[in-house]
C-alpha positions in Angstrom: 121.3 83.4 110.4 118.0 81.5 109.6 118.9 77.8 108.5 119.4 77.0 104.8 118.8 80.8 104.0 118.4 81.0 100.4 121.2 83.0 98.1 118.6 85.3 96.4 119.1 88.2 94.5 116.6 90.8 92.7 116.7 92.0 88.8 115.8 95.6 88.2 114.4 95.8 84.4 113.9 99.6 83.1 111.6 99.8 80.2 112.1 102.0 77.3 112.0 102.1 73.5 114.2 103.0 70.6 112.3 105.6 69.7 114.4 108.1 71.8 117.9 108.0 70.0 121.1 106.8 71.8 121.6 110.2 73.9 118.6 109.7 75.8 119.0 105.8 76.1 122.3 106.4 77.2 120.7 108.5 80.2 118.1 106.2 81.0 120.9 103.4 81.6 122.7 105.6 83.9 120.0 106.8 85.8 118.6 103.1 86.3 122.3 102.1 87.5 122.2 105.0 89.6 118.8 103.9 91.1 120.3 100.3 91.7 123.2 101.7 93.5 121.4 103.8 95.6 119.1 101.2 96.8 121.8 98.6 97.6 123.8 101.2 99.3 120.6 101.9 101.5 120.0 98.3 102.1 116.7 99.0 101.0 116.4 95.2 100.0 117.6 92.3 102.4 119.2 90.8 99.1 121.4 92.3 96.2 119.4 94.0 93.6 120.7 93.5 90.1 120.7 96.0 87.6 120.1 94.6 84.1 120.2 96.6 80.7 117.2 98.6 79.4 114.5 96.7 77.4 113.2 98.5 74.4 111.9 95.7 72.4 109.6 93.0 72.6 112.1 90.3 72.0 114.4 92.1 74.7 111.7 92.0 77.0 110.7 88.2 76.6 114.4 87.3 76.7 115.4 89.1 79.9 111.9 88.1 81.7 112.6 84.3 80.4 116.0 84.6 81.9 114.8 85.9 85.1 112.3 82.7 85.5 115.3 80.3 84.6 117.7 81.7 87.1 117.3 79.9 90.5 118.9 83.0 92.5 116.4 85.2 91.0 113.9 85.8 93.7 111.8 88.4 92.0 111.6 91.2 89.1 111.2 95.0 89.8 110.2 96.8 86.7 110.1 100.6 85.9 109.8 102.4 83.0 111.6 105.4 82.6 110.2 106.9 79.6 107.0 105.5 77.6 107.1 102.0 76.8 104.6 100.6 74.8 102.8 98.1 76.7 102.0 95.5 74.1 105.9 94.8 73.9 105.5 93.5 77.2 102.8 90.9 76.8 104.6 87.6 75.7 107.6 88.5 78.6 105.2 88.9 81.1 103.1 85.7 80.4 106.3 83.6 80.8 107.4 85.2 84.0 107.4 82.8 86.8 108.9 85.1 89.5 107.2 87.8 91.8 106.7 90.6 90.1 106.9 94.5 91.4 106.1 97.4 89.5 108.1 100.4 90.9 106.2 103.8 89.9 109.2 106.1 90.7 111.1 108.6 88.7 114.9 109.5 88.8 114.6 113.3 89.7 112.9 113.9 93.2 112.0 117.4 91.9 110.7 119.5 88.9 113.7 121.6 87.7 111.3 124.4 87.5 113.6 127.0 85.7 115.1 124.7 83.2 112.3 122.3 82.5 112.1 122.0 78.6 110.6 119.2 76.4 113.8 117.0 76.4 113.3 116.9 80.0 109.7 115.6 79.6 110.6 113.0 76.9 113.0 111.6 79.0 111.3 111.5 82.4 108.0 109.8 81.5 107.4 107.9 84.1 104.2 109.3 85.2 102.4 108.1 81.9 104.8 105.3 81.1 104.1 103.2 84.3 100.5 104.0 83.8 100.5 102.3 80.0 102.8 99.1 81.8 100.3 99.1 84.5 97.2 99.0 82.3 98.7 95.7 80.6 99.5 94.1 83.7 95.8 94.8 85.1 94.5 93.5 81.7 96.5 90.3 82.0 95.1 89.9 85.7 99.0 89.2 86.8 99.7 88.6 90.3 102.0 91.4 91.4 102.8 94.5 93.6 103.0 98.2 93.0 104.8 100.7 94.9 104.8 104.2 94.2 107.3 106.9 95.5 110.6 108.1 95.1 113.4 105.8 95.1 115.5 107.4 98.2 112.3 108.2 100.1 112.8 106.0 103.3 109.2 105.1 103.5 109.6 103.9 99.9 112.6 102.2 100.5 111.1 100.4 103.4 107.9 99.0 101.4 110.3 97.6 98.6 112.4 95.8 101.2 108.9 94.5 102.8 108.1 93.1 99.4 111.2 91.6 98.5 111.1 89.5 101.8 107.5 88.4 100.8 109.1 87.5 97.3 111.8 85.6 98.8 109.3 83.3 100.9 107.3 82.8 97.7 110.0 81.8 95.5 111.6 79.5 98.2 108.5 77.9 98.5 108.2 77.0 95.0 110.8 74.5 95.5 110.4 74.1 99.4 110.3 70.7 101.0 108.9 69.4 104.1 108.9 66.1 106.3 106.0 64.7 108.2 107.4 62.3 110.8 104.4 60.2 111.4 100.6 61.2 110.3 98.7 64.2 111.3 96.3 63.7 114.3 93.6 61.4 113.6 90.0 62.6 113.1 91.2 66.4 112.7 90.2 68.1 109.8 92.2 71.4 109.6 95.3 69.7 110.1 94.6 67.5 107.2 94.6 68.2 103.6 95.4 67.9 99.8 99.4 68.1 99.5 99.4 68.0 95.8 96.9 70.7 95.7 99.4 72.5 97.9 102.5 71.9 95.6 100.5 73.2 92.6 99.5 76.4 94.2 102.4 77.1 96.6 105.3 74.6 95.6 105.5 72.9 98.6 106.8 69.3 98.4 105.6 67.5 101.7 106.8 64.0 102.2 105.6 61.9 105.2 108.5 59.3 106.9 107.4 56.7 109.2 108.6 57.8 112.7 111.0 54.4 112.5 113.1 56.5 110.2 113.8 59.0 112.7 114.5 56.4 115.7 117.2 54.8 113.7 119.1 58.3 113.2 118.6 59.0 117.3 119.9 55.4 118.3 123.1 56.5 116.0 123.5 60.0 117.5 127.3 60.0 119.1 127.3 60.4 122.9 130.0 63.0 122.7 127.4 65.1 120.4 125.0 64.8 123.2 127.3 66.2 125.6 128.4 69.0 123.3 125.2 70.1 122.9 123.9 69.8 126.8 126.9 72.0 127.5 125.1 74.4 125.0 121.9 74.3 126.8 123.7 75.1 129.8 125.3 78.3 128.6 122.1 79.3 126.9 119.0 78.5 129.1 118.4 78.7 132.9 118.6 74.8 133.9 118.0 74.0 137.5 120.2 71.9 139.7 116.9 69.3 140.1 117.8 68.4 136.6 121.5 68.7 136.4 122.1 67.1 139.4 119.5 64.0 138.9 120.9 61.4 136.7 117.4 60.5 135.5 116.2 64.0 134.7 119.7 64.8 133.0 119.0 61.4 130.8 115.6 62.8 130.1 117.5 66.3 128.7 119.7 64.0 126.8 116.9 62.7 125.0 115.8 65.7 123.7 119.5 66.7 122.7 119.6 63.3 120.7 116.2 64.2 118.9 117.4 67.7 118.1 120.9 66.7 116.6 118.7 63.7 114.6 116.1 65.9 113.4 118.4 68.5 112.3 120.5 66.0 110.3 117.6 64.6 108.5 116.4 68.2 107.5 119.8 69.2 106.0 120.4 65.9 104.3 117.1 66.1 102.7 117.0 69.9 102.0 114.0 70.0 104.2 112.8 73.5 105.8 110.5 72.4 108.0 109.0 69.5 109.7 106.1 68.2 111.6 105.6 65.5 114.7 102.4 64.0 116.4 101.8 62.9 119.7 99.7 60.0 118.2 102.5 58.9 116.4 105.7 58.3 118.6 106.4 54.4 118.1 110.3 53.9 119.2 111.0 57.3 120.4 111.3 58.1 124.3 109.7 61.1 124.0 107.8 63.7 121.8 110.2 66.3 120.5 109.6 69.3 122.9 112.9 71.1 123.6 114.1 69.8 120.4 111.3 71.3 118.2 111.6 74.5 119.8 115.5 75.0 119.5 115.2 73.8 115.6 112.3 76.6 115.2 114.8 79.3 116.7 117.2 78.3 113.7 114.3 79.1 111.2 112.8 75.9 110.5 109.0 75.7 110.0 107.2 73.5 112.4 103.8 72.5 113.6 102.5 70.0 115.9 100.0 67.0 114.8 101.2 66.6 111.7 100.1 70.0 110.7 102.1 70.5 107.4 100.4 73.6 106.3 101.2 75.6 109.3 104.4 74.1 109.6 105.5 75.4 105.9 103.9 79.1 106.9 105.7 79.4 109.8 109.1 78.8 107.6 107.6 81.3 105.3 106.9 83.9 107.7 110.3 83.4 109.5 112.0 83.9 106.1 109.9 87.3 105.7 111.0 88.6 108.9 114.8 87.3 108.9 116.4 90.7 110.2 113.7 92.4 111.2 112.9 93.4 115.0 110.5 90.7 116.4 110.2 86.9 115.8 108.0 84.2 114.4 106.6 80.9 116.2 104.2 78.3 115.6 101.3 79.0 118.1 97.7 77.5 119.3 94.9 79.6 120.7 94.6 77.7 123.9 92.1 78.9 126.5 90.6 82.5 127.2 90.2 85.0 129.7 86.8 86.6 129.6 86.5 89.3 132.6 84.5 92.1 131.5 86.9 94.9 130.0 89.9 92.5 130.1 89.0 89.7 127.7 92.5 88.3 126.4 93.5 84.8 124.7 96.4 82.6 126.1 98.3 81.3 123.5 100.6 78.0 123.9 101.2 74.6 122.9 101.8 71.1 124.6 105.6 72.0 124.3 106.3 73.5 121.2 106.7 77.4 121.2 109.7 79.1 119.5 112.2 80.9 122.2 112.7 83.7 119.9 109.4 85.2 120.8 110.6 85.4 124.5 111.0 88.1 126.8 113.4 87.7 129.6 114.9 84.3 131.0 114.3 80.8 129.2 114.2 78.0 131.8 114.6 74.5 130.8 112.1 72.3 132.7 111.0 68.9 132.4 107.3 67.8 133.5 104.8 64.8 133.0 102.9 65.1 129.5 99.5 64.0 130.0 98.9 62.9 126.4 100.8 60.8 123.8 101.8 58.1 126.5 105.6 58.7 126.4 108.0 59.6 129.0 108.3 63.2 130.5 109.8 65.8 128.1 112.1 68.6 128.5 110.9 71.8 127.1 111.9 75.8 127.1 109.5 77.8 129.5 108.9 81.3 129.2 106.6 84.2 128.5 106.6 86.0 125.0 107.5 89.7 124.6 104.8 92.4 124.4 104.0 94.5 121.4 101.9 94.4 118.1 101.8 90.9 116.5 100.0 88.9 113.7 98.3 85.5 113.8 98.2 84.0 110.6 96.4 80.8 109.4 96.4 79.0 106.1 93.5 76.9 105.8 92.2 74.6 102.6 88.7 74.3 100.9 89.4 71.5 98.3 91.9 73.0 95.6 91.4 76.5 97.1 93.6 78.0 100.0 93.0 80.7 102.1 95.2 82.8 104.2 93.3 84.5 107.4 95.3 87.2 109.3 94.2 88.4 112.9 96.3 91.4 114.0 96.6 91.3 117.9 98.5 93.2 120.7 100.5 90.9 122.5 100.2 91.9 126.6 102.1 91.4 129.7 100.7 88.1 131.6 98.7 89.7 134.6 99.4 86.8 137.0 101.8 84.2 137.5 100.8 80.6 136.2 103.1 78.4 138.3 101.4 75.1 137.6 101.6 75.6 133.4 104.9 74.5 132.7 105.0 75.5 129.1 106.0 78.7 127.1 103.3 81.4 127.2 101.7 84.2 125.4 98.7 86.6 126.1 97.1 88.8 123.4 93.9 90.8 122.6 92.4 90.3 119.2 91.6 93.6 117.0 89.5 95.0 116.5 88.1 93.9 119.7 87.8 90.3 121.6 84.4 89.4 120.1 84.8 90.5 116.6 88.2 89.0 116.4 87.2 85.5 117.6 83.6 85.7 115.6 85.4 86.9 112.4 88.2 83.9 112.8 85.6 81.2 113.0 83.2 82.9 110.1 86.7 82.7 107.9 87.2 79.0 109.0 90.3 79.7 110.6 92.5 77.3 112.3 93.5 76.7 115.7 97.4 76.3 115.1 98.8 79.7 113.5 102.4 81.2 112.8 102.7 83.8 115.2 104.9 86.9 114.5 105.8 90.1 115.9 108.2 91.1 112.8 105.9 90.3 110.0 102.6 92.7 109.7 99.5 92.1 107.9 100.6 94.1 104.9 103.4 91.6 104.2 101.1 88.6 104.7 98.5 90.3 102.0 101.4 90.7 99.6 102.1 86.9 100.2 98.6 86.1 99.2 98.4 88.4 96.4 101.8 87.2 95.1 100.3 83.4 95.2 96.9 84.2 94.3 95.6 83.2 97.8 92.1 84.2 99.3 92.7 86.4 101.9 90.6 87.6 104.9 92.4 90.2 107.3 90.9 90.8 110.7 92.2 94.3 112.4 91.4 97.7 113.4 88.3 99.0 111.7 86.8 95.5 110.9 83.4 94.3 111.5 81.7 91.0 111.2 79.6 92.3 108.4 82.9 93.1 106.6 84.2 89.8 106.6 81.3 88.2 105.9 81.0 90.5 102.6 84.5 89.7 101.7 84.1 86.1 102.4 80.8 86.1 100.1 83.0 87.7 97.6 85.6 85.4 97.5 83.0 82.3 97.3 81.9 83.7 94.1 85.3 84.8 92.9 86.4 80.8 93.5 83.4 79.6 92.1 84.3 82.0 88.8 87.9 80.1 89.2 90.0 83.3 90.2 91.1 81.5 93.1 92.1 77.8 91.4 
């Protein structure tokens, strides 16, 4: 279970009008209830779907959508026009809705009843043009929304509904999410800095900084028994050699990470923080840079990024929530160095310490080694190789008061040779569409060196996330060319100049 997972639900709102009489409206209600029950039974969404009475008037629409906005548990609204619902009725309600919106273009019956179809059936089942009327007004209003077309019992349609709900949950959680920075970002680094007020206006994230001394007080107050209990958990979970367990000095170093984990988690829970950052340049009073501690907290679902990179920490949390329960996992990541052999060009991803063990394939080992940066004692860390398969690397960057989400689809591959002198977690991948285009496209778009790396969340979900938040979006994947990326960037610069992304 992901840490501090929200208790969300989604609302299903069916549109009609009072033109058709009570018998038709009664059938509309029965059909929409059956759809909700069917979707819940199929577990199409990762959260409960709640049926709402059919809306028939502008006043009813406004009341329902205002209630959705006010209800904290409501993470988004799915709308469907069973019959024809004049779209002018929807204007006021749609303008006040502040939750993610999905237009579900479906119909109750999968098949046309060829031998019995008559005008009564036609008047009842009007989604084919009812949703078009509704879609016109959402387009004219320029609403941030998603659209899914397909029969509600179709497995692929249900999968798309579920993907949208996961993204909507991350968007809604983000509207009130809190993140903490222990110390500042790495000095003189551009991409990890930024306007936290602009982020709160655009994304809802509240990012607060605390002096490292606040954490030091908590670390020093951690009871010895709590540390011993956590060390016992480490022994059950990871491979720990006798060189650590039988060496008092090394064991004490491991206990430092246990104290850090306990103290940081308590701080996060108390302050309702969903993620955090650290910086090796800002460790006054701490014995070590949090390594294993940060890795384990990420594994529990908290967002994290090193060097004060609050944007990536918040993005990691969002992607973790989107992917919760799906095959695969998500981690903080950094493009570290390249292998540029002809025909075998690859990226080695890692960090000084802090890669999430949920992406591991095979055993996860605890090791302790010197860290040649930061000037502190040798930290314990989890060392492993990442699982192979399709993955995404996502970077959220800022251009003044605009934000751009850049996503590179990649293929994680088996590391071809052991690297015994590199005592950190390792991932290796080949960017799509190819090494050169992937790298050049990323740099043209202004992507950061830190990313949210995920084998659970695909580029379609991340594009939906950008759409719902009004972020610029750059996708680098199969079929992408540098020319198409540059054209996309030119269009987005023009749209930003006209105010579309502000």
